[in-house]
C-alpha positions in Angstrom: 30.1 117.0 165.8 33.0 116.5 168.1 36.3 117.5 166.7 34.9 119.3 163.6 35.5 123.0 163.0 32.4 125.0 162.8 31.6 126.9 159.5 31.0 130.5 160.8 29.4 131.5 157.5 27.5 129.2 155.1 26.2 130.6 151.7 23.5 128.4 149.8 22.8 129.4 146.2 19.4 127.6 145.6 17.4 127.4 148.7 14.9 124.4 147.7 14.9 121.0 148.7 18.5 120.3 148.2 20.1 123.4 149.4 17.5 124.0 152.1 17.9 120.7 153.6 21.7 121.0 153.6 21.2 124.3 155.5 18.8 122.6 157.9 21.1 119.6 158.7 24.1 121.6 159.3 22.2 123.9 161.7 20.7 121.0 163.6 24.3 119.4 163.7 25.5 122.7 165.4 28.1 123.0 162.7 27.1 126.6 161.3 26.6 129.9 162.9 25.1 132.0 160.0 23.4 131.0 157.0 22.9 133.3 153.9 20.6 132.3 151.0 21.1 133.4 147.3 18.7 132.8 144.5 17.2 134.1 141.3 13.6 134.8 142.6 12.6 136.6 145.8 9.6 134.4 146.5 11.5 131.2 147.4 14.2 133.3 149.2 11.6 134.9 151.3 9.9 131.5 152.1 13.3 130.0 152.9 14.0 132.9 155.6 10.3 132.6 156.9 11.0 128.8 157.6 14.1 129.2 159.2 16.2 127.7 156.5 18.4 130.6 156.3 19.1 133.5 158.6 19.2 136.2 155.9 19.0 136.6 152.2 21.0 138.5 149.6 20.8 139.4 146.0 24.5 140.9 146.0 27.3 138.2 145.6 29.8 140.6 147.1 28.2 141.1 150.3 26.9 137.4 150.5 30.3 136.0 150.0 32.2 138.4 152.3 33.6 136.2 155.0 31.9 133.1 153.9 33.6 129.8 154.9 31.6 127.4 152.8 29.5 127.9 149.6 26.9 125.4 148.3 25.8 125.7 144.8 22.4 123.9 144.9 20.7 125.4 141.9 19.8 123.7 138.8 23.1 122.8 136.7 22.1 124.7 133.7 22.9 127.7 135.8 26.3 126.7 136.9 28.1 128.6 134.2 26.5 131.9 135.0 26.8 131.3 138.9 30.5 130.5 138.7 31.1 133.6 136.5 29.4 135.7 139.0 31.0 134.5 142.2 34.5 134.3 140.8 35.5 138.1 141.7 34.1 137.8 145.2 35.5 134.5 146.7 37.9 134.8 149.5 41.2 132.9 149.5 40.0 130.5 152.1 36.2 130.0 150.9 35.5 126.5 150.2 32.9 125.9 147.3 31.1 122.8 146.6 28.1 121.8 144.6 25.1 119.5 144.7 24.7 119.0 141.0 23.5 115.6 139.5 26.0 115.8 136.6 29.6 116.6 136.7 31.2 117.1 133.3 29.4 120.5 132.8 29.8 121.5 136.4 33.7 120.9 136.3 33.9 122.7 132.8 32.2 125.8 134.2 34.6 125.6 137.5 37.6 125.4 135.2 36.5 128.1 133.0 35.6 130.7 135.7 37.2 129.5 139.0 40.6 128.5 137.9 42.1 130.8 140.5 40.4 129.0 143.3 40.6 125.3 142.2 42.3 124.3 145.3 39.1 125.1 147.2 36.4 124.1 144.9 35.3 120.4 145.5 32.3 118.9 143.4 30.0 116.6 145.0 26.5 115.0 144.4 23.9 114.1 147.1 21.9 111.0 146.1 18.8 112.3 147.7 15.9 114.0 146.1 12.2 113.8 146.2 9.5 114.6 143.7 8.6 117.6 145.7 10.7 120.8 145.4 11.1 124.2 146.9 11.9 125.6 150.3 8.7 124.0 151.8 10.0 120.5 150.9 13.2 120.9 152.6 13.9 118.9 155.8 17.0 118.3 157.9 16.6 114.4 157.8 16.7 114.4 153.9 20.6 113.1 153.8 20.5 110.8 156.8 21.8 107.4 155.6 21.8 108.6 151.9 24.9 108.5 149.8 26.9 111.6 148.7 29.4 111.2 146.0 32.4 113.5 146.1 34.2 113.8 142.9 37.6 115.8 143.8 39.6 117.5 141.3 43.3 116.9 141.1 44.1 120.6 142.1 42.0 120.1 145.3 43.6 120.7 148.7 43.3 117.8 150.9 42.0 120.0 153.7 39.3 121.4 151.6 38.0 117.8 150.3 38.1 116.9 154.2 36.0 120.0 155.1 33.4 119.3 152.4 33.1 115.6 153.5 32.8 116.8 157.1 29.8 118.8 156.0 28.0 116.2 154.4 28.8 113.7 157.1 27.2 116.1 159.5 24.1 116.0 157.4 24.2 112.1 158.2 25.3 111.2 154.7 27.4 108.1 153.8 30.4 109.5 151.9 31.9 107.8 148.5 34.3 109.1 146.0 34.6 108.7 142.2 35.9 110.4 139.3 33.7 112.9 137.6 33.6 110.7 134.4 32.5 107.6 136.1 30.0 109.4 138.2 28.2 110.7 134.9 28.2 107.2 133.3 26.8 105.5 136.5 24.2 108.0 137.1 23.0 108.3 133.5 22.1 104.4 133.9 20.6 104.4 137.3 19.1 108.0 137.7 18.8 109.9 134.6 17.5 107.2 132.2 14.7 106.2 134.7 13.7 109.8 134.9 13.5 110.2 131.1 11.3 107.2 130.9 8.9 108.2 133.6 8.5 111.7 132.0 8.3 110.1 128.6 5.4 107.6 129.5 3.4 110.3 131.4 3.8 112.8 128.7 2.6 110.0 126.0 -0.5 109.2 128.1 -1.4 112.7 128.9 -1.5 113.7 125.2 -4.2 111.0 124.3 -7.6 111.7 123.7 -8.6 109.1 126.3 -6.0 110.4 128.9 -8.6 111.0 131.7 -9.7 107.7 131.3 -6.4 106.1 131.3 -5.4 108.0 134.5 -8.6 107.1 136.3 -7.6 103.4 135.9 -3.9 103.8 137.0 -3.1 102.4 140.3 -0.2 101.8 142.7 2.1 100.1 139.9 1.8 103.0 137.6 2.2 105.5 140.6 5.5 103.7 141.7 7.0 103.6 138.0 6.1 107.3 137.5 6.7 108.8 140.8 9.8 110.7 139.6 8.0 112.3 136.7 6.6 114.7 139.5 10.1 116.0 139.9 11.3 119.7 139.0 11.0 120.0 135.2 13.9 122.5 135.0 16.3 120.7 137.0 15.7 117.5 134.9 15.8 119.4 131.7 19.3 120.6 132.7 20.5 117.2 133.9 19.7 115.4 130.7 20.9 118.0 128.3 24.2 118.2 130.4 24.8 114.6 130.6 23.2 113.7 127.1 26.4 111.9 125.8 26.2 109.1 128.6 22.3 109.3 128.6 22.1 108.6 124.9 24.3 105.5 125.4 22.0 104.2 127.9 18.9 105.0 126.3 20.2 103.2 123.0 21.1 100.2 125.3 17.4 100.4 126.6 15.9 100.6 123.2 17.8 97.5 122.1 16.1 95.9 125.2 12.8 97.1 124.2 13.4 95.9 120.5 14.2 92.5 122.0 11.0 92.3 124.2 8.9 93.4 121.2 10.4 90.6 119.2 9.4 88.1 121.8 5.8 89.6 122.0 5.4 89.3 118.3 6.5 85.7 118.4 4.5 85.1 121.3 7.3 83.5 123.2 6.1 83.2 126.7 9.1 81.2 128.1 11.6 83.6 126.7 9.6 86.4 128.3 9.5 84.7 131.4 13.1 84.1 131.6 13.8 87.8 131.2 11.2 88.8 133.7 12.8 86.1 136.1 16.3 87.5 135.7 15.1 91.1 136.2 13.0 90.1 139.2 15.9 88.3 140.9 18.3 91.1 140.2 15.8 93.7 141.4 14.9 91.8 144.7 18.7 91.3 145.4 19.4 95.0 144.9 16.5 96.1 147.0 17.3 93.6 149.9 20.6 95.2 150.1 19.7 98.7 149.6 16.7 98.7 151.8 17.1 96.0 154.1 13.8 95.0 156.0 13.6 96.5 159.7 13.2 93.8 162.3 9.5 93.7 163.8 9.4 95.7 166.9 11.7 98.3 165.9 
């Protein structure tokens, strides 16, 4: 990217779909010279190196962080506290740290708890780009192209550090947004965390039934589309749901009220009222889809 200063050394903790795609995108943009991968297990690290996601791997934070310009924390959010504590003694005064966590309250608590001496350079963020597949083999340089990335700056952040984090995500092709951490967690509880919880719950329910094989044999595209996210990384979504449980519980309670209303309409056999609900939902969903995913003109 013209006018954007290169990162000499990028360190990625968690070299799966999110971290690996970030590394590939920055490499493709010519914005990084050297990439070091760090993680808990040797197998994903070795695969990331084999696939060219990273140039080298490390199990030692002191050596991994030496001379690092940018650190991306892309492991499951449940590991944030332990990782923040581990990197704290080894961060250089100019090293910028960001994350890719789907929740922010727990991440920021860990940042204040362990990285207080580096707050000007620790800029939380959340890329709104995922897939039901995970691991280094799922990583691709185009994952963030045209996708939203929400930056949730801290009051202590240096403007220069925020700008560098924004530059990195912009180089990945992302569309940048900013909001407070509190607003972030409320919004994503409704439009991301609750849908995942519902999809996991439905599949778990059906899979536990005596006739599960029969049920799945008749499931078609509607079931596939509704439950697609139930194929996502279980550990990651466990951590997200627990971390954002306060906002998620509020959304789940609201949804249970909606289900109770729909149940009452079914008990009463009230077809017109059901149709009115379905009509409102259909129009709202289609309006959103038309804006979020505009149709490509024929011939393009």
